[in-house]
VOPAGU-2260 file (C-alpha; in pm, 1 decimal, decimal comma):
REM VOPAGU-2260
SITE   aa  ch    i         X         Y         Z
SITE  MET   A    0   12561,2   18192,8   10382,9
SITE  THR   A    1   12657,9   18510,7   10566,9
SITE  ALA   A    2   12414,5   18727,4   10759,7
SITE  VAL   A    3   12433,2   18987,7   10480,9
SITE  GLU   A    4   12344,9   18727,0   10220,9
SITE  ARG   A    5   12058,3   18608,1   10437,7
SITE  PHE   A    6   11940,5   18967,3   10471,2
SITE  ASP   A    7   11934,5   19008,0   10095,5
SITE  GLU   A    8   11724,0   18696,2   10075,0
SITE  LEU   A    9   11482,2   18777,9   10359,2
SITE  ALA   A   10   11441,1   19156,9   10347,6
SITE  PRO   A   11   11195,9   19170,2   10054,6
SITE  ARG   A   12   10967,1   18931,2   10243,0
SITE  LEU   A   13   10954,7   19121,6   10573,7
SITE  ARG   A   14   10648,6   19319,4   10678,1
SITE  ARG   A   15   10587,8   19591,4   10936,7
SITE  TRP   A   16   10250,5   19447,5   11049,9
SITE  PRO   A   17   10095,8   19501,3   11301,6
SITE  ASP   A   18   10257,1   19845,5   11274,7
SITE  VAL   A   19   10118,0   20079,5   11012,8
SITE  GLU   A   20   10197,5   19982,3   10655,7
SITE  ALA   A   21   10214,6   20203,7   10346,6
SITE  HIS   A   22   10398,4   20202,9   10015,0
SITE  ASP   A   23   10661,4   20444,1   10150,5
SITE  LEU   A   24   10715,6   20269,1   10484,0
SITE  VAL   A   25   10965,8   19983,3   10471,0
SITE  ALA   A   26   11038,3   19696,8   10708,6
SITE  ALA   A   27   11413,8   19686,7   10635,2
SITE  ASP   A   28   11660,2   19919,0   10468,8
SITE  ALA   A   29   12028,0   19963,3   10379,0
SITE  SER   A   30   12122,4   20055,6   10735,1
SITE  ASP   A   31   12023,4   19704,8   10852,2
SITE  ARG   A   32   12241,3   19555,3   10581,3
SITE  LEU   A   33   12537,4   19780,4   10667,3
SITE  ILE   A   34   12515,9   19691,8   11039,3
SITE  LEU   A   35   12533,1   19319,9   10951,2
SITE  SER   A   36   12815,5   19381,4   10708,2
SITE  GLU   A   37   13025,4   19582,0   10957,4
SITE  ALA   A   38   12957,0   19328,1   11232,8
SITE  GLY   A   39   13097,1   19041,1   11026,1
SITE  ASP   A   40   13098,5   18692,5   11169,0
SITE  VAL   A   41   12956,6   18740,7   11518,8
SITE  GLY   A   42   12877,3   18390,0   11645,7
SITE  GLY   A   43   12800,4   18285,2   12002,3
SITE  GLU   A   44   12566,8   18525,4   12182,4
SITE  VAL   A   45   12468,1   18860,6   12035,6
SITE  VAL   A   46   12265,0   19151,1   12170,3
SITE  VAL   A   47   12041,7   19332,5   11923,0
SITE  ILE   A   48   11882,1   19664,4   12024,4
SITE  GLY   A   49   11626,9   19859,1   11822,7
SITE  ASP   A   50   11564,8   19592,6   11559,8
SITE  ARG   A   51   11259,5   19756,2   11407,6
SITE  TYR   A   52   11078,5   19462,1   11248,1
SITE  GLY   A   53   11322,7   19175,3   11285,4
SITE  ALA   A   54   11560,0   19225,5   10990,1
SITE  LEU   A   55   11877,1   19200,5   11203,7
SITE  THR   A   56   11759,5   18919,7   11430,0
SITE  LEU   A   57   11620,0   18698,0   11152,6
SITE  SER   A   58   11921,0   18744,8   10927,6
SITE  LEU   A   59   12153,9   18639,3   11211,7
SITE  LEU   A   60   11937,1   18339,9   11296,0
SITE  ALA   A   61   11926,6   18225,7   10934,0
SITE  ALA   A   62   12301,6   18259,8   10890,8
SITE  ASP   A   63   12420,3   18079,3   11205,8
SITE  PRO   A   64   12240,6   17774,1   11353,4
SITE  ASP   A   65   12426,0   17823,0   11685,3
SITE  VAL   A   66   12380,4   18192,5   11745,0
SITE  ARG   A   67   12178,4   18306,8   12046,2
SITE  ILE   A   68   12028,3   18652,7   12049,8
SITE  ARG   A   69   11908,9   18883,0   12324,5
SITE  VAL   A   70   11673,7   19148,4   12184,3
SITE  HIS   A   71   11536,8   19476,3   12307,6
SITE  GLN   A   72   11268,0   19648,0   12097,3
SITE  ASP   A   73   11106,4   19958,5   12241,6
SITE  ALA   A   74   10783,1   19927,4   12040,3
SITE  ILE   A   75   10552,3   19635,4   12111,6
SITE  THR   A   76   10462,6   19641,7   11742,7
SITE  GLY   A   77   10828,2   19568,5   11667,7
SITE  GLU   A   78   10819,7   19263,6   11894,7
SITE  ARG   A   79   10502,9   19138,6   11729,4
SITE  ALA   A   80   10633,2   19208,1   11379,0
SITE  LEU   A   81   10946,4   19004,7   11455,6
SITE  ALA   A   82   10730,3   18715,8   11568,8
SITE  ALA   A   83   10494,2   18745,1   11270,3
SITE  ASN   A   84   10781,6   18764,4   11020,5
SITE  ALA   A   85   10949,9   18461,3   11179,8
SITE  GLU   A   86   10626,6   18263,2   11155,2
SITE  GLU   A   87   10574,4   18364,1   10791,3
SITE  LEU   A   88   10930,2   18258,4   10709,1
SITE  GLY   A   89   10899,3   17931,2   10902,9
SITE  MET   A   90   11173,8   18029,5   11149,0
SITE  ALA   A   91   11173,3   17933,0   11515,7
SITE  LEU   A   92   11258,8   18193,1   11776,6
SITE  ASP   A   93   11377,4   17948,0   12038,4
SITE  ARG   A   94   11723,8   18104,0   12030,2
SITE  VAL   A   95   11588,2   18456,8   12083,5
SITE  THR   A   96   11497,5   18613,2   12417,0
SITE  SER   A   97   11329,2   18950,3   12465,6
SITE  HIS   A   98   11454,5   19181,5   12740,0
SITE  ALA   A   99   11390,9   19517,7   12899,7
SITE  LEU   A  100   11653,0   19788,9   12852,6
SITE  ASP   A  101   11859,2   19703,9   13157,4
SITE  VAL   A  102   12184,4   19538,3   13256,5
SITE  GLY   A  103   12035,0   19191,0   13214,3
SITE  LEU   A  104   12002,3   19259,9   12842,1
SITE  VAL   A  105   12374,9   19319,1   12795,5
SITE  ALA   A  106   12537,5   19126,1   13083,4
SITE  ASP   A  107   12882,8   19007,5   12966,2
SITE  ALA   A  108   12790,7   19069,5   12600,7
SITE  GLU   A  109   13080,1   19092,6   12356,1
SITE  THR   A  110   12882,4   19205,5   12050,0
SITE  VAL   A  111   12596,8   19456,1   12040,5
SITE  LEU   A  112   12418,7   19550,9   11717,7
SITE  LEU   A  113   12214,9   19868,4   11741,7
SITE  GLN   A  114   11974,5   20052,6   11513,6
SITE  LEU   A  115   12044,8   20410,3   11618,2
SITE  PRO   A  116   11743,3   20576,7   11784,4
SITE  ARG   A  117   11619,1   20915,7   11675,4
SITE  SER   A  118   11697,5   21103,9   11994,1
SITE  LEU   A  119   12028,0   21163,9   12166,5
SITE  ASP   A  120   11865,0   21100,1   12505,1
SITE  ALA   A  121   11756,4   20755,0   12389,9
SITE  LEU   A  122   12110,2   20683,6   12267,1
SITE  ASP   A  123   12256,0   20804,5   12594,9
SITE  GLU   A  124   12040,6   20566,7   12797,2
SITE  ILE   A  125   12118,1   20272,7   12567,3
SITE  ALA   A  126   12490,7   20347,2   12564,8
SITE  GLY   A  127   12495,9   20379,5   12943,4
SITE  VAL   A  128   12326,3   20041,2   12987,9
SITE  ILE   A  129   12574,6   19873,7   12749,1
SITE  ALA   A  130   12877,8   20037,1   12910,4
SITE  SER   A  131   12767,6   19944,1   13260,6
SITE  GLY   A  132   12699,9   19575,2   13196,1
SITE  ALA   A  133   12867,9   19443,9   12882,3
SITE  ALA   A  134   13205,9   19266,9   12871,2
SITE  ASP   A  135   13527,4   19467,9   12872,6
SITE  VAL   A  136   13586,4   19353,1   12513,4
SITE  VAL   A  137   13240,3   19451,4   12389,8
SITE  ARG   A  138   13213,3   19606,6   12047,8
SITE  VAL   A  139   12909,7   19809,9   11949,1
SITE  VAL   A  140   12805,0   19836,4   11586,8
SITE  ALA   A  141   12540,6   20111,4   11562,2
SITE  GLY   A  142   12390,8   20207,8   11229,8
SITE  GLY   A  143   12133,9   20434,3   11075,9
SITE  ARG   A  144   12033,1   20636,5   10772,5
SITE  VAL   A  145   12268,8   20931,1   10727,1
SITE  LYS   A  146   11977,0   21179,7   10707,8
SITE  HIS   A  147   11877,4   21083,7   11064,5
SITE  MET   A  148   12229,1   21088,2   11211,3
SITE  THR   A  149   12410,3   21379,7   11374,5
SITE  LEU   A  150   12761,0   21441,9   11504,4
SITE  GLY   A  151   12603,9   21457,3   11848,0
SITE  MET   A  152   12567,0   21079,9   11835,9
SITE  ASN   A  153   12945,6   21044,8   11827,5
SITE  ASP   A  154   12968,8   21269,7   12134,6
SITE  VAL   A  155   12708,1   21069,1   12324,2
SITE  LEU   A  156   12888,2   20740,7   12252,3
SITE  ALA   A  157   13217,9   20901,8   12355,0
SITE  ARG   A  158   13076,3   20967,0   12703,2
SITE  HIS   A  159   13038,5   20591,1   12748,8
SITE  PHE   A  160   13315,6   20436,4   12538,0
SITE  GLN   A  161   13685,4   20502,2   12503,0
SITE  ALA   A  162   13693,1   20451,9   12126,6
SITE  VAL   A  163   13432,2   20573,0   11875,1
SITE  ALA   A  164   13474,3   20566,0   11497,2
SITE  ALA   A  165   13248,7   20613,8   11197,4
SITE  SER   A  166   13236,5   20407,2   10880,9
SITE  ARG   A  167   13215,4   20551,7   10533,5
SITE  GLY   A  168   12867,6   20613,0   10402,3
SITE  VAL   A  169   12717,7   20326,2   10206,5
SITE  SER   A  170   12376,8   20351,7   10035,1
SITE  LYS   A  171   12297,5   20664,4   10238,1
SITE  SER   A  172   12369,7   20473,7   10560,6
SITE  ARG   A  173   12653,7   20482,5   10808,5
SITE  VAL   A  174   12779,9   20284,3   11106,7
SITE  LEU   A  175   12932,5   20408,3   11430,9
SITE  ARG   A  176   13161,0   20164,2   11609,9
SITE  ALA   A  177   13225,6   20189,7   11985,1
SITE  ALA   A  178   13453,7   19990,7   12215,5
SITE  GLY   A  179   13617,5   20018,3   12555,8
SITE  PRO   A  180   13323,9   20073,2   12793,8
SITE  ILE   A  181   13360,4   20343,7   13055,6
SITE  ARG   A  182   13208,5   20192,7   13366,6
SITE  THR   A  183   12950,6   20406,6   13540,2
SITE  THR   A  184   12693,0   20365,3   13813,2
SITE  GLY   A  185   12414,5   20447,1   13567,1
SITE  GLY   A  186   12307,0   20731,7   13344,5
SITE  GLY   A  187   12049,7   20890,5   13574,5
SITE  TRP   A  188   11743,8   20754,0   13397,6
SITE  PRO   A  189   11460,6   20821,2   13431,7
SITE  ARG   A  190   11507,8   21194,4   13468,2
SITE  ALA   A  191   11254,5   21426,6   13631,9
SITE  GLN   A  192   11148,4   21785,6   13593,9
SITE  ASP   A  193   10906,6   21989,6   13805,2
SITE  HIS   A  194   10648,7   22204,0   13623,8
SITE  PRO   A  195   10494,3   22458,4   13865,0
SITE  ASP   A  196   10227,2   22525,0   13604,0
SITE  PRO   A  197   10027,8   22292,2   13589,5
SITE  GLY   A  198   10175,6   22157,0   13914,0
SITE  LEU   A  199   10329,3   21833,5   13789,8
SITE  THR   A  200   10652,3   21640,5   13802,9
SITE  VAL   A  201   10729,4   21471,2   13469,2
SITE  CYS   A  202   10961,7   21171,4   13458,5
SITE  ALA   A  203   11111,1   21036,8   13135,9
SITE  HIS   A  204   11335,8   20766,6   13002,4
SITE  GLY   A  205   11557,0   20851,1   12706,7
SITE  ALA   A  206   11326,5   20730,6   12428,3
SITE  ALA   A  207   11008,5   20892,6   12563,2
SITE  PHE   A  208   10859,5   21160,6   12339,9
SITE  ALA   A  209   10916,5   21517,6   12465,2
SITE  GLY   A  210   11135,2   21394,8   12750,4
SITE  THR   A  211   11066,2   21567,9   13080,5
SITE  SER   A  212   10902,1   21865,7   12911,5
SITE  ILE   A  213   10528,9   21895,2   12839,2
SITE  ASP   A  214   10477,6   21917,1   12465,2
SITE  ILE   A  215   10263,8   22209,7   12354,4
SITE  GLY   A  216    9977,9   21997,9   12218,3
SITE  THR   A  217    9941,0   21813,7   12546,2
SITE  ARG   A  218    9965,6   22141,6   12737,8
SITE  PHE   A  219    9680,6   22285,4   12529,0
SITE  LEU   A  220    9459,8   21979,4   12592,8
SITE  LEU   A  221    9529,2   22004,6   12966,8
SITE  GLY   A  222    9335,6   22329,6   12973,6
SITE  PHE   A  223    9019,6   22141,6   12881,6
SITE  LEU   A  224    9026,6   21888,8   13167,2
SITE  PRO   A  225    8755,6   22073,3   13363,7
SITE  ASP   A  226    8523,4   22054,2   13060,9
SITE  MET   A  227    8548,2   21679,7   13018,0
SITE  ARG   A  228    8259,6   21457,1   13122,5
SITE  GLU   A  229    8248,5   21277,2   13454,5
SITE  ALA   A  230    8378,5   20920,9   13430,1
SITE  GLU   A  231    8464,0   20631,6   13656,8
SITE  THR   A  232    8725,0   20504,9   13411,8
SITE  ALA   A  233    8925,8   20708,2   13160,5
SITE  ILE   A  234    9199,0   20615,2   12917,7
SITE  ASP   A  235    9508,8   20813,8   12819,1
SITE  LEU   A  236    9573,1   20664,3   12474,7
SITE  ALA   A  237    9930,2   20692,5   12342,8
SITE  CYS   A  238   10012,9   20826,1   12688,8
SITE  GLY   A  239   10380,5   20908,4   12642,8
SITE  THR   A  240   10517,3   21013,2   12981,1
SITE  GLY   A  241   10170,1   21002,0   13133,8
SITE  VAL   A  242   10109,3   21374,9   13169,3
SITE  LEU   A  243    9738,2   21360,9   13080,3
SITE  ALA   A  244    9672,1   21049,4   13288,6
SITE  THR   A  245    9848,1   21193,1   13591,8
SITE  MET   A  246    9677,9   21530,2   13575,8
SITE  LEU   A  247    9339,8   21366,0   13532,5
SITE  ALA   A  248    9402,8   21148,7   13838,9
SITE  LYS   A  249    9526,0   21449,4   14040,3
SITE  THR   A  250    9224,3   21664,7   13959,6
SITE  ARG   A  251    8961,8   21388,3   13995,3
SITE  PRO   A  252    9027,3   21188,6   14313,2
SITE  GLY   A  253    8760,2   20925,3   14238,1
SITE  ILE   A  254    8866,0   20834,7   13886,1
SITE  ARG   A  255    9068,0   20537,5   13767,9
SITE  VAL   A  256    9286,7   20591,3   13463,0
SITE  ILE   A  257    9436,4   20346,2   13215,9
SITE  ALA   A  258    9746,7   20482,8   13043,9
SITE  THR   A  259    9853,0   20289,7   12737,5
SITE  ASP   A  260   10140,4   20321,0   12491,7
SITE  GLN   A  261   10326,8   20086,5   12258,3
SITE  SER   A  262   10668,6   20213,9   12375,2
SITE  ALA   A  263   10846,9   20042,7   12665,7
SITE  ALA   A  264   11023,0   20373,0   12741,1
SITE  ALA   A  265   10690,7   20557,7   12749,8
SITE  VAL   A  266   10527,9   20298,8   12978,1
SITE  ALA   A  267   10820,5   20309,1   13224,1
SITE  SER   A  268   10811,9   20691,2   13213,5
SITE  ALA   A  269   10435,8   20707,5   13274,3
SITE  ARG   A  270   10468,9   20476,8   13575,4
SITE  ALA   A  271   10744,4   20698,0   13714,8
SITE  THR   A  272   10542,6   21014,4   13653,6
SITE  ALA   A  273   10237,7   20869,2   13827,8
SITE  ALA   A  274   10449,3   20765,4   14127,1
SITE  ALA   A  275   10627,3   21100,8   14149,0
SITE  ASN   A  276   10288,4   21273,4   14171,9
SITE  GLY   A  277   10135,5   21035,6   14426,7
SITE  VAL   A  278    9866,9   20883,2   14201,3
SITE  ALA   A  279   10025,0   20550,9   14104,4
SITE  ASP   A  280    9753,5   20363,9   14295,6
SITE  ARG   A  281    9486,1   20496,1   14055,4
SITE  ILE   A  282    9668,7   20466,0   13719,9
SITE  ASP   A  283    9716,7   20134,3   13542,6
SITE  VAL   A  284    9992,2   20169,4   13283,8
SITE  VAL   A  285    9979,3   19917,2   13000,8
SITE  ARG   A  286   10214,7   19848,4   12710,8
SITE  ASP   A  287    9982,5   19776,3   12422,7
SITE  ASP   A  288    9928,6   19820,3   12052,5
SITE  GLY   A  289    9675,2   20100,7   12078,3
SITE  LEU   A  290    9380,4   19965,7   12279,0
SITE  ALA   A  291    9409,0   19604,3   12163,6
SITE  SER   A  292    9378,2   19464,1   12516,0
SITE  GLN   A  293    9082,9   19681,6   12622,6
SITE  PRO   A  294    8726,8   19543,7   12608,6
SITE  ASP   A  295    8463,1   19685,2   12376,9
SITE  ALA   A  296    8245,7   19966,5   12517,8
SITE  SER   A  297    8445,0   19984,0   12844,2
SITE  ALA   A  298    8542,3   20353,4   12880,5
SITE  ASP   A  299    8345,9   20674,2   12923,9
SITE  LEU   A  300    8634,6   20907,3   12848,7
SITE  ILE   A  301    8944,1   20878,6   12627,8
SITE  LEU   A  302    9216,3   21141,5   12587,5
SITE  LEU   A  303    9444,2   21135,8   12282,1
SITE  ASN   A  304    9735,9   21339,7   12148,9
SITE  PRO   A  305    9805,4   21115,3   11847,1
SITE  PRO   A  306   10166,7   21059,8   11739,4
SITE  PHE   A  307   10267,5   21114,2   11378,3
SITE  HIS   A  308   10602,6   20932,8   11377,1
SITE  SER   A  309   10655,5   20563,3   11308,5
SITE  GLY   A  310   11018,7   20526,1   11396,8
SITE  ALA   A  311   11194,6   20797,8   11199,5
SITE  ALA   A  312   10918,3   20819,6   10938,1
SITE  VAL   A  313   10647,6   21085,7   10947,7
SITE  THR   A  314   10311,8   20934,7   10863,5
SITE  ASP   A  315    9939,9   21018,0   10887,3
SITE  GLU   A  316    9848,5   20648,9   10913,6
SITE  ILE   A  317    9876,4   20621,6   11292,6
SITE  ALA   A  318    9596,3   20851,1   11406,6
SITE  PRO   A  319    9313,4   20678,3   11211,9
SITE  LYS   A  320    9414,9   20345,6   11366,0
SITE  LEU   A  321    9392,2   20500,4   11714,2
SITE  PHE   A  322    9060,3   20663,4   11631,7
SITE  ALA   A  323    8920,2   20322,5   11536,7
SITE  ASP   A  324    9045,3   20176,7   11866,6
SITE  ALA   A  325    8879,5   20457,5   12056,8
SITE  ALA   A  326    8551,4   20408,4   11870,5
SITE  ARG   A  327    8543,1   20041,3   11970,2
SITE  VAL   A  328    8631,9   20099,7   12336,3
SITE  LEU   A  329    8408,4   20401,7   12401,7
SITE  ARG   A  330    8069,7   20336,4   12553,2
SITE  PRO   A  331    7775,4   20489,7   12365,8
SITE  GLY   A  332    7771,9   20854,7   12469,1
SITE  GLY   A  333    8134,1   20838,5   12586,0
SITE  GLU   A  334    8377,4   21110,8   12477,5
SITE  LEU   A  335    8704,5   21109,3   12291,3
SITE  TRP   A  336    8898,9   21433,5   12345,4
SITE  CYS   A  337    9168,2   21475,8   12083,6
SITE  VAL   A  338    9432,6   21741,3   12017,9
SITE  PHE   A  339    9612,1   21765,8   11684,3
SITE  ASN   A  340    9795,4   22008,8   11455,3
SITE  SER   A  341    9515,3   22201,9   11287,0
SITE  HIS   A  342    9649,3   22152,0   10936,7
SITE  LEU   A  343    9598,3   21775,3   10970,6
SITE  GLY   A  344    9220,4   21821,4   10954,4
SITE  TYR   A  345    9126,5   21507,1   11149,9
SITE  ARG   A  346    8769,9   21615,1   11223,8
SITE  PRO   A  347    8603,8   21443,3   10922,9
SITE  ILE   A  348    8786,1   21117,7   11004,0
SITE  LEU   A  349    8673,0   21146,8   11366,9
SITE  GLU   A  350    8312,3   21205,9   11252,1
SITE  ARG   A  351    8316,9   20894,8   11034,4
SITE  THR   A  352    8505,5   20669,4   11273,4
SITE  VAL   A  353    8395,8   20767,0   11624,0
SITE  GLY   A  354    8079,4   20974,9   11603,5
SITE  PRO   A  355    7951,6   21332,6   11613,6
SITE  THR   A  356    8246,8   21566,2   11658,4
SITE  ARG   A  357    8267,8   21928,6   11764,0
SITE  GLN   A  358    8554,0   22169,3   11799,4
SITE  ALA   A  359    8617,4   22250,6   12167,6
SITE  GLY   A  360    8904,6   22489,1   12113,2
SITE  ARG   A  361    9164,7   22616,1   11871,4
SITE  ASN   A  362    9481,6   22820,8   11896,7
SITE  PRO   A  363    9726,6   22927,2   11623,5
SITE  LYS   A  364    9867,2   22572,7   11596,2
SITE  PHE   A  365    9636,0   22315,4   11751,9
SITE  THR   A  366    9272,7   22208,1   11746,7
SITE  VAL   A  367    9092,8   22022,7   12029,4
SITE  THR   A  368    8788,0   21817,9   11934,7
SITE  VAL   A  369    8528,6   21614,8   12126,8
SITE  SER   A  370    8379,9   21309,0   11959,4
SITE  THR   A  371    8081,9   21127,6   12108,0
SITE  GLY   A  372    8070,6   20749,9   12079,3
SITE  ARG   A  373    7778,1   20595,6   11900,6
């Protein structure tokens, strides 16, 4: 059977777990199928980038008993979903290796399958890595849902490849093909930007939320740092580029901060931000699914600007999961400081999940709350 036929067989059985699950959030879609169809008979060794929950990898494995696959998934939940789906299907992953987004991932690769990322910066970093390390004959098959694709993606790929072409749309999906890598010395990632106010250098890899800017929710929460309780250990949950963790470490010389995020790009960015601001020795950056690796009742202070995207999907399922993690990890009397778009109305959920919650501040767009652990 072909990889497309295997996809048709496997896709209905795939789950997103341990990522958030809901009736309108799928583990595989028509863009996965189109990527496999356009790739054809790949064979040998294949690189798969951005495989959200394992649809591409598992379809290739099931179709070809000799294929070997190098995989990069930015989200740790994607890695764990791939493993969980393989176990449920009774498939071994002995021919699959997981890699960071670097030249080792693509060294001498002749075929790269890519689920297109949401941001052009993320695509630029990925394309630069492929072009700098893959074989001269490499072909890239990059697909996505048409509603999430832009003409700018063609332009980004054209900076790194001599030939870029688009397929016809199929089932509201499309593939971009790229070949002829333009060799470079790297794409300049991570990038850095100085922010005189609040006195911070922010570093970011391509897939990191907000890039080298400081998003307005985080900037609003920064204004409340002096009001937060004293703590020996604090956690920046869903840390992104590490702005909150770094500013906390800069303004409180005796504190140790754990910065955690599920994204490999975010974790690498947070480490770079901490180093650029001279506080790397007091910030431990961890790639984790929420606070899964943190002990119960181990933190006095947690800061959170909860994300509301799961991949390209907008969902309100992520924040409650993070609130539950914070409730478990907070010591009794510890504080969770949270900033969110006011229309989301998270305060009742925080009251139920974490503990007594008060509003610390509000502007025309955002609300900051403080929840006290029970």
